[in-house]
RODO-2510 file (C-alpha; in nm, 4 decimals, decimal comma):
residues 624
     n   res          X          Y          Z
     1     v    -4,1821     4,2059    21,9114
     2     t    -4,0285     4,3525    21,5979
     3     s    -3,7350     4,2576    21,3814
     4     p    -3,4149     4,4642    21,4162
     5     r    -3,4379     4,7797    21,2111
     6     g    -3,1072     4,7106    21,0426
     7     a    -3,2276     4,3851    20,8823
     8     m    -3,4729     4,3124    20,6023
     9     g    -3,8065     4,1942    20,7339
    10     r    -3,9718     3,8723    20,6216
    11     i    -4,3008     4,0094    20,7507
    12     t    -4,3317     4,3756    20,6619
    13     i    -4,6180     4,5928    20,7821
    14     f    -4,6817     4,9516    20,6681
    15     t    -4,8522     5,1527    20,9434
    16     s    -4,9334     5,5023    21,0635
    17     a    -4,9023     5,6257    21,4219
    18     s    -5,2699     5,6959    21,4948
    19     c    -5,4207     5,3986    21,3146
    20     g    -5,6189     5,1658    21,5413
    21     h    -5,6309     4,8966    21,2711
    22     c    -5,2488     4,9038    21,2582
    23     r    -5,2246     4,8691    21,6353
    24     r    -5,4600     4,5712    21,6360
    25     a    -5,2780     4,4017    21,3459
    26     k    -4,9427     4,4329    21,5243
    27     a    -5,0925     4,3028    21,8484
    28     t    -5,2360     4,0031    21,6627
    29     l    -4,9015     3,9141    21,5038
    30     e    -4,7206     3,9535    21,8346
    31     s    -4,9757     3,7385    22,0181
    32     r    -4,9055     3,4573    21,7696
    33     g    -4,5294     3,4900    21,8213
    34     f    -4,4430     3,6414    21,4819
    35     e    -4,1800     3,9112    21,4453
    36     y    -4,2263     4,1821    21,1846
    37     s    -4,0516     4,4819    21,0357
    38     e    -4,2578     4,7997    21,0647
    39     v    -4,2493     5,0907    20,8203
    40     s    -4,4247     5,3881    20,9815
    41     l    -4,5683     5,6246    20,7236
    42     s    -4,5987     5,8868    20,9971
    43     a    -4,2204     5,8876    21,0393
    44     h    -4,1499     5,8162    20,6705
    45     p    -4,4277     5,9728    20,4604
    46     a    -4,2277     5,9232    20,1392
    47     r    -4,2589     5,5462    20,1840
    48     r    -4,6324     5,5678    20,1058
    49     e    -4,5399     5,5540    19,7382
    50     d    -4,3658     5,2209    19,8004
    51     m    -4,6729     5,0813    19,9741
    52     t    -4,9268     5,1942    19,7138
    53     a    -4,7096     5,0666    19,4294
    54     l    -4,6734     4,7252    19,5919
    55     a    -5,0264     4,6833    19,7317
    56     s    -5,2342     4,8990    19,4952
    57     r    -5,4047     5,0297    19,8091
    58     v    -5,3808     5,3578    19,9963
    59     t    -5,5032     5,2442    20,3397
    60     v    -5,2971     5,1118    20,6288
    61     p    -5,1984     4,8662    20,7533
    62     q    -5,0678     4,6697    20,4585
    63     i    -4,8975     4,3404    20,5419
    64     f    -4,6461     4,1557    20,3245
    65     l    -4,5149     3,8011    20,3666
    66     n    -4,1773     3,8311    20,2000
    67     e    -4,2708     3,9942    19,8669
    68     t    -4,6286     3,8639    19,8638
    69     h    -4,8994     4,1110    19,9562
    70     f    -5,1174     3,9603    20,2283
    71     g    -5,3653     4,2458    20,2864
    72     g    -5,4837     4,4687    20,5690
    73     n    -5,6158     4,4115    20,9194
    74     d    -5,9596     4,3059    20,7944
    75     d    -5,7919     4,0405    20,5785
    76     l    -5,5864     3,9286    20,8772
    77     e    -5,8934     3,8966    21,1003
    78     r    -6,0862     3,7132    20,8287
    79     r    -5,8072     3,4612    20,7715
    80     l    -5,7825     3,3931    21,1442
    81     r    -6,1574     3,3395    21,1685
    82     e    -6,1534     3,0974    20,8770
    83     d    -5,8515     2,8842    20,9721
    84     p    -5,5964     3,0160    21,2239
    85     d    -5,3797     2,7027    21,1989
    86     l    -5,3518     2,7361    20,8214
    87     f    -5,2547     3,1016    20,8640
    88     d    -4,9802     3,0124    21,1123
    89     e    -4,8492     2,7451    20,8773
    90     e    -4,8411     2,9883    20,5853
    91     v    -4,6500     3,2461    20,7867
    92     r    -4,3979     2,9932    20,9193
    93     r    -4,3383     2,8713    20,5672
    94     a    -4,2772     3,2294    20,4532
    95     l    -4,0283     3,2789    20,7352
    96     t    -3,8108     2,9974    20,5996
    97     m    -3,7734     3,1750    20,2641
    98     p    -3,5001     3,4263    20,1787
    99     d    -3,5505     3,7871    20,2779
   100     p    -3,7350     4,0042    20,0223
   101     k    -3,5084     4,1672    19,7659
   102     d    -3,7475     4,4421    19,6581
   103     a    -3,5988     4,7679    19,7881
   104     r    -3,9475     4,9051    19,8461
   105     l    -3,9815     4,6546    20,1317
   106     r    -3,6563     4,7655    20,2944
   107     a    -3,6559     4,8110    20,6702
   108     c    -3,5959     5,1531    20,8220
   109     a    -3,2392     5,2196    20,9296
   110     f    -3,1933     5,2250    21,3064
   111     g    -3,2781     5,5696    21,4414
   112     e    -3,4142     5,6886    21,1067
   113     g    -3,7189     5,9045    21,1765
   114     s    -3,7184     5,7895    21,5362
   115     d    -3,9961     5,9367    21,7467
   116     d    -3,8612     5,8154    22,0807
   117     d    -3,8669     6,1634    22,2328
   118     d    -3,8308     6,2596    22,5951
   119     d    -4,2005     6,2242    22,6712
   120     l    -4,1711     6,3087    23,0415
   121     s    -3,9968     6,6381    22,9666
   122     f    -4,2573     6,7304    22,7061
   123     l    -4,5485     6,6371    22,9326
   124     s    -4,4101     6,8266    23,2323
   125     p    -4,4540     7,2036    23,2802
   126     p    -4,1505     7,4371    23,2759
   127     r    -3,9254     7,3897    23,5776
   128     d    -3,9766     7,7442    23,7040
   129     a    -4,3525     7,6813    23,7049
   130     r    -4,3131     7,3442    23,8763
   131     l    -4,0716     7,4386    24,1548
   132     g    -4,2396     7,7479    24,2952
   133     i    -4,6022     7,6514    24,3367
   134     y    -4,5980     7,4870    24,6780
   135     a    -4,2355     7,5507    24,7751
   136     d    -4,3448     7,7809    25,0576
   137     a    -4,5666     7,5177    25,2211
   138     p    -4,5368     7,5589    25,6021
   139     s    -4,4080     7,2722    25,8112
   140     s    -4,5476     7,3311    26,1601
   141     l    -4,6721     6,9721    26,1703
   142     g    -4,3163     6,8571    26,2165
   143     e    -4,1636     6,6442    25,9395
   144     t    -4,2876     6,7408    25,5921
   145     k    -4,2864     6,5320    25,2819
   146     s    -4,1148     6,6662    24,9756
   147     p    -4,4315     6,8534    24,8796
   148     p    -4,5878     6,8031    24,5383
   149     c    -4,4389     7,0914    24,3434
   150     d    -4,6866     7,1033    24,0585
   151     h    -5,0593     7,0855    23,9946
   152     f    -5,0304     6,7371    23,8436
   153     e    -4,8448     6,5823    24,1381
   154     a    -5,0750     6,7533    24,3874
   155     t    -5,3822     6,6249    24,2037
   156     f    -5,2421     6,2746    24,1764
   157     f    -5,1563     6,2360    24,5460
   158     l    -5,4668     6,4139    24,6700
   159     r    -5,6799     6,1774    24,4628
   160     q    -5,5003     5,8813    24,6177
   161     a    -5,5628     6,0125    24,9691
   162     l    -5,9274     6,0995    24,9001
   163     t    -5,9963     5,7674    24,7270
   164     a    -5,8436     5,5735    25,0166
   165     r    -6,0928     5,7492    25,2455
   166     g    -6,3854     5,6907    25,0092
   167     a    -6,4361     6,0672    25,0157
   168     i    -6,5076     6,1375    24,6465
   169     r    -6,8761     6,0779    24,5789
   170     d    -7,1953     6,2258    24,4349
   171     v    -7,3658     6,4407    24,6986
   172     a    -7,7340     6,5380    24,7006
   173     v    -7,8016     6,8892    24,8324
   174     g    -8,1567     7,0116    24,8090
   175     k    -8,2989     6,9443    24,4622
   176     r    -7,9647     6,8829    24,2943
   177     v    -7,6943     6,6175    24,2934
   178     y    -7,3325     6,7375    24,2760
   179     a    -7,0906     6,4932    24,1152
   180     r    -6,7460     6,3808    24,2342
   181     c    -6,7303     6,5978    24,5507
   182     f    -6,5675     6,5787    24,8905
   183     d    -6,6334     6,7829    25,2035
   184     g    -6,4072     7,0186    25,3965
   185     v    -6,3112     6,7578    25,6572
   186     a    -6,1931     6,5152    25,3878
   187     f    -6,0105     6,8006    25,2126
   188     r    -5,8158     6,8894    25,5267
   189     d    -5,7302     6,5273    25,6128
   190     a    -5,6262     6,4439    25,2546
   191     t    -5,4042     6,7528    25,2449
   192     l    -5,2444     6,6472    25,5714
   193     a    -5,1774     6,2980    25,4361
   194     t    -5,0416     6,4347    25,1088
   195     f    -4,8010     6,6945    25,2444
   196     f    -4,6897     6,5662    25,5847
   197     t    -4,5308     6,2435    25,7073
   198     s    -4,6895     6,2810    26,0512
   199     s    -4,9782     6,0428    26,1100
   200     a    -5,1388     6,2958    26,3413
   201     s    -5,4913     6,4039    26,2531
   202     t    -5,6533     6,7412    26,3104
   203     k    -5,9911     6,5750    26,3504
   204     g    -6,1452     6,6004    26,6986
   205     a    -5,8608     6,8018    26,8496
   206     k    -5,9219     7,0463    27,1351
   207     k    -5,9044     7,4103    27,0296
   208     e    -5,6908     7,5045    27,3306
   209     d    -5,4145     7,2670    27,2113
   210     v    -5,1662     7,5211    27,0703
   211     r    -4,9786     7,2633    26,8644
   212     t    -5,3059     7,1490    26,7076
   213     i    -5,4060     7,5072    26,6295
   214     d    -5,0714     7,5583    26,4560
   215     a    -5,1167     7,2303    26,2727
   216     v    -5,4638     7,3264    26,1519
   217     a    -5,3334     7,6629    26,0367
   218     s    -5,0502     7,4940    25,8458
   219     v    -5,2826     7,2549    25,6683
   220     d    -5,5338     7,5294    25,5958
   221     r    -5,2639     7,7452    25,4386
   222     i    -5,1876     7,4619    25,1970
   223     c    -5,5590     7,4104    25,1306
   224     a    -5,5878     7,7787    25,0445
   225     s    -5,2860     7,7468    24,8151
   226     l    -5,4461     7,4510    24,6381
   227     l    -5,7594     7,6596    24,5847
   228     a    -5,5632     7,9639    24,4688
   229     h    -5,3753     7,7613    24,2085
   230     g    -5,6899     7,5891    24,0868
   231     t    -5,5895     7,2372    24,1881
   232     v    -5,9060     7,2214    24,3993
   233     v    -6,2248     7,4221    24,3430
   234     r    -6,5140     7,4947    24,5743
   235     v    -6,8507     7,3668    24,4534
   236     a    -7,1086     7,6415    24,4069
   237     l    -7,4241     7,5186    24,5832
   238     s    -7,6312     7,8234    24,4868
   239     s    -7,6459     8,0817    24,2107
   240     n    -7,4828     8,3333    24,4445
   241     e    -7,1652     8,1301    24,4770
   242     k    -6,8852     8,1038    24,2232
   243     e    -6,6565     7,8015    24,1999
   244     e    -6,3558     8,0159    24,1046
   245     e    -6,3961     8,2521    24,4027
   246     p    -6,0632     8,2640    24,5947
   247     f    -6,0343     8,1604    24,9591
   248     s    -5,7641     8,2038    25,2209
   249     e    -5,6544     8,0006    25,5207
   250     n    -5,8607     8,2357    25,7372
   251     d    -6,1859     8,1140    25,5790
   252     d    -6,3515     7,8652    25,8114
   253     v    -6,4483     7,6220    25,5323
   254     f    -6,1811     7,3502    25,5293
   255     g    -6,3147     7,1579    25,8270
   256     e    -6,6833     7,1892    25,7380
   257     r    -6,8868     6,8971    25,6090
   258     a    -7,1443     7,1343    25,4580
   259     v    -6,8864     7,2855    25,2228
   260     l    -6,8073     7,0797    24,9137
   261     f    -6,4967     7,0768    24,6939
   262     r    -6,3769     6,9082    24,3764
   263     l    -6,0451     6,8330    24,2204
   264     r    -6,0027     7,0564    23,9170
   265     a    -5,9736     6,7506    23,6915
   266     d    -6,3172     6,6306    23,8130
   267     t    -6,5000     6,9566    23,7514
   268     n    -6,5685     6,8914    23,3846
   269     p    -6,4258     6,5521    23,2821
   270     g    -6,6103     6,5707    22,9495
   271     c    -6,3762     6,8530    22,8472
   272     v    -6,0367     6,7005    22,7659
   273     s    -5,8521     7,0331    22,8119
   274     d    -5,9845     7,1198    23,1608
   275     a    -5,7397     6,9209    23,3744
   276     r    -5,5801     7,2449    23,4994
   277     l    -5,6557     7,6172    23,4884
   278     a    -5,4016     7,6738    23,2121
   279     w    -5,0748     7,5292    23,0921
   280     p    -4,7868     7,7452    23,2266
   281     e    -4,6264     7,9881    22,9841
   282     d    -4,2898     7,8837    22,8486
   283     e    -4,0787     7,9244    22,5373
   284     s    -4,2432     7,6352    22,3552
   285     s    -4,4264     7,6688    22,0280
   286     d    -4,7693     7,5748    22,1684
   287     s    -4,9220     7,9067    22,0644
   288     a    -4,7267     7,9421    21,7427
   289     d    -4,8136     7,5948    21,6152
   290     p    -5,0780     7,4225    21,8285
   291     n    -5,1170     7,1524    21,5626
   292     a    -4,7553     7,0449    21,6138
   293     t    -4,8052     7,0209    21,9908
   294     l    -5,1256     6,8221    21,9421
   295     k    -4,9466     6,5927    21,6975
   296     r    -4,6811     6,5093    21,9536
   297     c    -4,9494     6,4458    22,2175
   298     m    -5,1275     6,2043    21,9852
   299     r    -4,8003     6,0277    21,9008
   300     i    -4,7487     5,9642    22,2710
   301     l    -5,1077     5,8449    22,3000
   302     s    -5,0525     5,6014    22,0132
   303     r    -4,7593     5,4447    22,1984
   304     l    -4,9676     5,4210    22,5148
   305     e    -5,2540     5,2569    22,3269
   306     t    -5,0117     5,0024    22,1821
   307     k    -4,8791     4,9325    22,5310
   308     h    -5,2294     4,8681    22,6684
   309     t    -5,3662     4,6658    22,3768
   310     t    -5,4220     4,3019    22,4692
   311     v    -5,5486     4,0011    22,2776
   312     t    -5,8619     3,8677    22,4456
   313     v    -6,1256     3,6051    22,3764
   314     n    -6,4028     3,7271    22,1491
   315     s    -6,7138     3,8078    22,3539
   316     t    -6,9431     3,6372    22,0988
   317     n    -6,7188     3,3472    21,9984
   318     a    -6,5029     3,1790    22,2617
   319     h    -6,2894     3,0151    21,9911
   320     e    -6,1758     3,3492    21,8497
   321     k    -5,9283     3,5962    21,9933
   322     e    -5,9157     3,9636    21,9077
   323     p    -5,6939     4,2571    22,0073
   324     r    -5,8667     4,5151    22,2244
   325     l    -5,7550     4,8325    22,4015
   326     n    -5,7711     4,7973    22,7794
   327     r    -5,8912     5,1464    22,8638
   328     a    -5,9184     5,0630    23,2340
   329     s    -5,5427     5,0086    23,2625
   330     l    -5,4720     5,3018    23,0290
   331     a    -5,6775     5,5321    23,2540
   332     n    -5,4438     5,4523    23,5467
   333     d    -5,1215     5,4954    23,3497
   334     q    -4,9333     5,7963    23,4903
   335     t    -4,8059     5,8915    23,1460
   336     f    -5,1638     5,9006    23,0172
   337     l    -5,2687     6,1172    23,3121
   338     r    -4,9811     6,3525    23,2354
   339     l    -5,0913     6,3583    22,8722
   340     v    -5,4435     6,4657    22,9722
   341     d    -5,2861     6,7348    23,1904
   342     r    -5,0727     6,8489    22,8935
   343     l    -5,3815     6,8907    22,6751
   344     s    -5,4752     7,1935    22,8856
   345     f    -5,2561     7,3899    22,6410
   346     l    -5,5601     7,3821    22,4103
   347     k    -5,7370     7,6356    22,6347
   348     k    -5,5008     7,9024    22,5017
   349     v    -5,5535     7,8237    22,1336
   350     r    -5,7204     8,1115    21,9502
   351     l    -5,8887     7,9664    21,6441
   352     e    -5,8781     8,2959    21,4540
   353     t    -5,4976     8,2747    21,4452
   354     l    -5,5250     7,9591    21,2342
   355     r    -5,7115     8,1357    20,9543
   356     e    -5,5330     8,2639    20,6477
   357     k    -5,6521     8,5127    20,3893
   358     r    -5,6962     8,2617    20,1097
   359     s    -5,7632     7,9416    20,2950
   360     d    -5,8962     7,7895    20,6155
   361     a    -5,6925     7,4733    20,5577
   362     r    -5,4837     7,5157    20,8756
   363     l    -5,7978     7,5733    21,0812
   364     a    -5,9784     7,2761    20,9255
   365     a    -5,6814     7,0421    20,9764
   366     f    -5,6482     7,1450    21,3411
   367     l    -6,0207     7,0971    21,4070
   368     i    -6,0199     6,7503    21,2487
   369     n    -5,7221     6,6505    21,4621
   370     a    -5,8799     6,8017    21,7751
   371     y    -6,2043     6,6104    21,7156
   372     n    -6,0221     6,2794    21,6778
   373     a    -5,8070     6,3551    21,9825
   374     v    -6,1126     6,4313    22,1989
   375     v    -6,2718     6,0990    22,1050
   376     r    -5,9556     5,8959    22,1677
   377     v    -5,8903     6,0564    22,5075
   378     s    -6,2465     6,0896    22,6368
   379     m    -6,3374     5,7257    22,5764
   380     t    -6,0790     5,6483    22,8426
   381     t    -6,1472     5,9393    23,0797
   382     v    -6,5309     5,9408    23,0795
   383     g    -6,5929     5,5992    22,9261
   384     v    -6,7102     5,4246    22,6110
   385     p    -7,0657     5,5007    22,4886
   386     r    -7,1970     5,1493    22,4328
   387     d    -7,5523     5,2185    22,3114
   388     g    -7,7644     5,4730    22,1294
   389     l    -7,8893     5,6445    22,4441
   390     a    -7,5330     5,6999    22,5635
   391     r    -7,4335     5,8413    22,2241
   392     a    -7,7343     6,0759    22,2415
   393     t    -7,5556     6,2772    22,5111
   394     y    -7,1906     6,1820    22,4492
   395     f    -7,1492     6,3959    22,1350
   396     k    -7,3273     6,6887    22,3007
   397     r    -7,1468     6,6855    22,6363
   398     v    -6,7929     6,5750    22,5481
   399     g    -6,5556     6,8198    22,3833
   400     v    -6,2701     7,0649    22,4270
   401     r    -6,2235     7,4200    22,5521
   402     f    -6,0365     7,6667    22,3326
   403     a    -5,9596     8,0288    22,4214
   404     d    -6,3098     8,1514    22,3323
   405     g    -6,5150     7,8771    22,4933
   406     f    -6,6223     7,5134    22,5030
   407     y    -6,6909     7,3175    22,1829
   408     s    -6,8675     6,9834    22,1978
   409     l    -6,7951     6,7123    21,9422
   410     d    -7,1202     6,8097    21,7690
   411     d    -7,0119     7,1751    21,7682
   412     i    -6,6850     7,0880    21,5956
   413     e    -6,8271     6,8437    21,3421
   414     h    -7,1652     6,9911    21,2522
   415     g    -7,0964     7,3503    21,3562
   416     l    -6,7431     7,4330    21,2428
   417     l    -6,6628     7,1671    20,9826
   418     r    -7,0022     7,1243    20,8146
   419     g    -7,1076     7,4862    20,7783
   420     n    -7,3227     7,4959    21,0958
   421     v    -7,6130     7,3299    20,9153
   422     e    -7,9522     7,2438    21,0602
   423     s    -7,9573     6,8669    21,0454
   424     s    -7,9760     6,5502    21,2508
   425     r    -7,7395     6,2553    21,2495
   426     g    -7,8659     5,9035    21,2998
   427     f    -8,1463     5,7784    21,5187
   428     f    -7,9840     5,9010    21,8394
   429     h    -8,0015     6,2656    21,7279
   430     f    -8,3776     6,3000    21,7553
   431     g    -8,3870     6,6241    21,9509
   432     g    -8,4756     6,8570    21,6607
   433     t    -8,2790     7,0258    21,3840
   434     r    -8,1509     7,3447    21,5423
   435     r    -7,8060     7,4674    21,4493
   436     p    -7,5217     7,3292    21,6638
   437     i    -7,3972     7,6881    21,7115
   438     e    -7,6810     7,9395    21,7348
   439     r    -7,6895     8,2563    21,5286
   440     g    -7,5108     8,5383    21,7102
   441     d    -7,2842     8,3025    21,9058
   442     p    -6,9270     8,4406    21,8773
   443     r    -6,8030     8,0879    21,8025
   444     e    -6,9869     8,1032    21,4700
   445     a    -6,7021     8,3209    21,3395
   446     h    -6,4834     8,0088    21,3251
   447     v    -6,7000     7,8083    21,0850
   448     v    -6,4608     7,6705    20,8235
   449     r    -6,4768     7,8215    20,4757
   450     w    -6,4327     7,5362    20,2299
   451     d    -6,4433     7,7592    19,9217
   452     a    -6,0664     7,7214    19,8780
   453     s    -6,0911     7,3416    19,8769
   454     s    -6,0285     7,1680    19,5455
   455     f    -6,3612     6,9917    19,5939
   456     s    -6,5402     7,3282    19,5765
   457     n    -6,5312     7,4230    19,2100
   458     k    -6,7646     7,4865    18,9202
   459     k    -6,8510     7,1177    18,9045
   460     h    -6,9224     7,0868    19,2768
   461     p    -7,0059     7,4348    19,4145
   462     t    -7,0351     7,4013    19,7920
   463     l    -6,9288     7,5560    20,1186
   464     r    -6,8855     7,2059    20,2611
   465     d    -6,6306     6,9429    20,1696
   466     p    -6,7891     6,5966    20,2144
   467     r    -6,4449     6,4374    20,2279
   468     v    -6,4231     6,5574    20,5894
   469     h    -6,6510     6,2646    20,6793
   470     f    -6,3663     6,0306    20,5820
   471     a    -6,1309     6,2072    20,8242
   472     l    -6,3436     6,2152    21,1411
   473     n    -6,3460     5,9107    21,3667
   474     c    -6,6101     5,8858    21,6421
   475     g    -6,4619     5,5651    21,7857
   476     a    -6,6945     5,3149    21,6165
   477     r    -6,5613     5,0200    21,4181
   478     s    -6,7288     5,1419    21,0972
   479     c    -6,5606     5,4840    21,1235
   480     p    -6,2785     5,5821    20,8858
   481     p    -5,9255     5,5233    21,0190
   482     v    -5,7530     5,8009    21,2126
   483     s    -5,4797     6,0046    21,0459
   484     f    -5,3129     6,3310    21,1414
   485     y    -5,3701     6,6268    20,9094
   486     e    -5,1560     6,9272    20,8222
   487     g    -5,2889     7,2491    20,6719
   488     e    -5,0291     7,2551    20,3950
   489     t    -5,1290     6,9130    20,2613
   490     l    -5,4924     6,8949    20,3742
   491     d    -5,6465     6,8758    20,0278
   492     e    -5,4261     6,5862    19,9177
   493     a    -5,4746     6,4106    20,2533
   494     l    -5,8544     6,4372    20,2315
   495     q    -5,8423     6,2940    19,8812
   496     t    -5,6335     6,0036    20,0071
   497     a    -5,8787     5,9517    20,2946
   498     a    -6,1734     5,9473    20,0526
   499     e    -5,9999     5,7009    19,8203
   500     g    -5,9034     5,4798    20,1125
   501     f    -6,2577     5,4782    20,2486
   502     c    -6,4135     5,3894    19,9118
   503     e    -6,1422     5,1306    19,8492
   504     d    -6,2831     4,9195    20,1345
   505     d    -6,5630     4,6899    20,0180
   506     a    -6,7292     4,7295    20,3588
   507     n    -6,7910     5,0962    20,2686
   508     v    -6,8475     5,0775    19,8931
   509     d    -6,9451     4,7507    19,7264
   510     v    -7,0667     4,7214    19,3664
   511     v    -7,2298     4,4077    19,2258
   512     a    -7,3213     4,4083    18,8589
   513     n    -7,5787     4,1496    18,7478
   514     t    -7,5492     4,1002    18,3720
   515     t    -7,8603     3,8802    18,3613
   516     t    -8,0983     4,1411    18,5026
   517     n    -7,8932     4,4353    18,3712
   518     k    -7,8995     4,5832    18,7219
   519     t    -7,6170     4,7072    18,9405
   520     t    -7,6516     4,6971    19,3188
   521     v    -7,4422     4,9488    19,5118
   522     r    -7,4082     4,9070    19,8857
   523     l    -7,2720     5,2164    20,0600
   524     s    -7,1663     5,3066    20,4111
   525     k    -7,4399     5,4602    20,6247
   526     l    -7,2374     5,7834    20,6183
   527     f    -7,3636     5,8448    20,2630
   528     s    -7,7211     5,8222    20,3907
   529     w    -7,6838     6,0310    20,7067
   530     y    -7,5028     6,3091    20,5209
   531     r    -7,6786     6,2750    20,1870
   532     g    -7,6996     6,6521    20,1424
   533     d    -7,3212     6,6833    20,1646
   534     f    -7,2570     6,4276    19,8906
   535     g    -7,5170     6,5232    19,6338
   536     a    -7,8755     6,6173    19,5562
   537     s    -7,9515     6,2955    19,3674
   538     d    -7,8414     5,9325    19,3517
   539     a    -7,6540     6,0096    19,0322
   540     e    -7,4534     6,2890    19,1994
   541     v    -7,3673     6,0732    19,4996
   542     l    -7,2563     5,7806    19,2828
   543     e    -7,0591     6,0105    19,0557
   544     r    -6,8571     6,1307    19,3506
   545     v    -6,8170     5,7794    19,4870
   546     q    -6,6760     5,6553    19,1561
   547     d    -6,4355     5,9523    19,1513
   548     w    -6,2909     5,8182    19,4780
   549     c    -6,2782     5,4503    19,3787
   550     p    -5,9307     5,3132    19,2900
   551     i    -5,8317     5,3744    18,9291
   552     g    -5,8739     5,0611    18,7216
   553     s    -6,0744     4,8817    18,9914
   554     a    -6,3743     4,6686    18,9003
   555     k    -6,6064     4,8782    19,1178
   556     k    -6,5020     5,1992    18,9416
   557     k    -6,5658     5,0455    18,5990
   558     a    -6,9045     4,9070    18,7086
   559     l    -7,0099     5,2436    18,8479
   560     l    -6,9054     5,4283    18,5305
   561     t    -7,1019     5,1842    18,3165
   562     s    -7,4101     5,2083    18,5370
   563     l    -7,3928     5,5885    18,5596
   564     t    -7,3885     5,6072    18,1825
   565     a    -7,6964     5,3855    18,1674
   566     l    -7,8632     5,5890    18,4406
   567     a    -7,8033     5,9125    18,2492
   568     n    -7,9688     5,7598    17,9432
   569     t    -8,2794     5,6402    18,1278
   570     v    -8,3527     5,9053    18,3916
   571     n    -8,5564     6,1942    18,2508
   572     d    -8,8931     6,3510    18,3040
   573     d    -9,0752     6,0474    18,1703
   574     a    -9,2058     5,8596    18,4768
   575     r    -9,2369     5,5403    18,2734
   576     k    -8,8694     5,5457    18,1844
   577     k    -8,7658     5,6222    18,5396
   578     k    -8,8794     5,2740    18,6321
   579     k    -8,6046     5,1344    18,4094
   580     r    -8,3244     5,2522    18,6362
   581     r    -8,0389     5,0051    18,6442
   582     i    -7,8868     5,1051    18,9780
   583     e    -8,0168     5,0094    19,3196
   584     i    -7,8604     5,1718    19,6269
   585     s    -7,8639     5,0186    19,9734
   586     y    -7,6843     5,1157    20,2934
   587     a    -7,4821     4,8825    20,5131
   588     p    -7,5590     4,8683    20,8874
   589     y    -7,3212     5,0798    21,0929
   590     d    -7,1035     4,8884    21,3377
   591     w    -7,0965     5,0959    21,6566
   592     s    -6,8736     4,8553    21,8507
   593     v    -6,5720     5,0249    22,0069
   594     d    -6,2105     4,9178    22,0465
   595     a    -6,2226     4,8457    22,4199
   596     t    -6,2039     4,5467    22,6504
   597     a    -6,5170     4,4453    22,8415
   598     d    -6,3832     4,5936    23,1662
   599     s    -6,3117     4,9344    23,0082
   600     p    -6,5088     5,2211    23,1668
   601     t    -6,8596     5,2744    23,0296
   602     y    -6,9851     5,6237    22,9522
   603     a    -7,2928     5,7585    23,1282
   604     s    -7,4224     6,1144    23,1030
   605     a    -7,3380     6,1725    23,4714
   606     n    -6,9696     6,1137    23,3902
   607     a    -6,9541     6,4409    23,1953
   608     r    -7,1786     6,6614    23,4129
   609     e    -7,1030     6,8683    23,7222
   610     s    -7,4542     6,8352    23,8633
   611     w    -7,8080     6,7374    23,7730
   612     g    -8,1608     6,7551    23,9087
   613     r    -8,2327     6,5104    24,1848
   614     f    -8,5589     6,4112    24,0156
   615     t    -8,4936     6,4827    23,6436
   616     g    -8,1652     6,2881    23,6344
   617     s    -7,8433     6,3493    23,4423
   618     f    -7,9546     6,1941    23,1115
   619     w    -8,2527     6,4187    23,0430
   620     e    -8,0711     6,7354    23,1464
   621     s    -7,7839     6,6397    22,9156
   622     f    -8,0168     6,5478    22,6296
   623     w    -8,2316     6,8618    22,6296
   624     s    -7,9612     7,1154    22,7207
***
């Protein structure tokens, strides 16, 4: 519940569209019955200057009670843990005061920067593509329904019919298990239920019944059409079969239990762009500016996430409530399903078109946004990885298909954005140190060149920009917040992301002990996992960290003082090395995910088409 845009807000909150912390802060205020005035920095990027000037912080959200800066979402959660009644009293008292007079806290004028677009129109294919697909469906079974005229509608209603029959299941054939399949009998009956109002069934009919023969032929023609358009695919049960091989109504496969099929959307759920064969061609700018199309998709997703965020009782403390995203309800939202269908436009994106002669900034920005989008969508479609074993396969099996092939999350992060280095990441990446993208793989041509980045200079010569770690969000609570990046402003945005990450004491905390003359620096685990990206020595890492700390902050001053002392004591003399005045430790990484307890849980089988009957889905996913 928000205050009218035309009025000054007593509670003002600065947010960005993709920020999960912002969504949770708003849900918390709403759950306690407090109205607020929202200033979206996504819609009004110029207002960031107002926020940073007032709060002396660059991260969002930033909450103000009248003209008093309250803090961010972490501050809000901490205050509620300490004394929720005192917090409510403080807010109510603030609401009795006059509206803030500082113009920097002004509310947005009604309609200013509005992003209330026609989502349904954007998420639907062109009308000429929608109307012609099944328009010629025969009607020899008597009364016909208004047939689903597009791949999405056909998939949606077929899934309903198949689910009602309990037909979609994992099927063991020989030594392998094939996931999310249904047989030819179920296919024919579900097609009948989807396209015709008649309750008649073709099952068990006598072949000499002419009407039944005509009925079977009618249904089979639609089945063949569904196969031809890629809505349904036949499961290849041997190396001699191909799933994309076309079939006609004359093929005697639709009534056979030995022949298996899948809905296209179930063929590779781990790929967020595989919901359909391809997005229909139209006059949109998908190909010209795929980043703009992806941005609009993520803006719609942000609104859906807000809609499905609920305040629930804390799982570890029954006296605390916390906002969580209900991914189970989001997964059944038709707008979300349409959004996943719309992401199939990514299959036409040619990464080489995003490169420029002097810079790969457009390519890097798009890849960062694509990575974050894959995580946000897939944790609803294939589930939340809740432990280390699940994460061991999640980052390898979940990803996106572009024009030249499939890229897993690991391929994008470690292959394209980190120079395709041989390295491991965390305890759940214990399968060796081979390159994410092997030498000779055509996808290697799209590895980002960071040499044009401002970070790559004489002081820091590198083909990798470590600030990218502050832009990627893998869904965990300790991850940096999500933003949307543009090629034209990527360098400035990465700098802001780095400053915002180091601004948070949970990521960078400096404690100077004047008695022992020692400074203790506690850093995020990211600085340990990716040590090679940040520097070859402790001094180099800390030098870069202090560069990103807020100007004038106590932690920046303490780091500068300690670095000076470190430079004076660290040399080739082993005895003097023991006099170092800086001690570095790394904070535990919080892998908890923004999801309610009943949200779907990821398992390796969720992202695989098949697996060995005896080896299991996990080990095939892990070693592949």
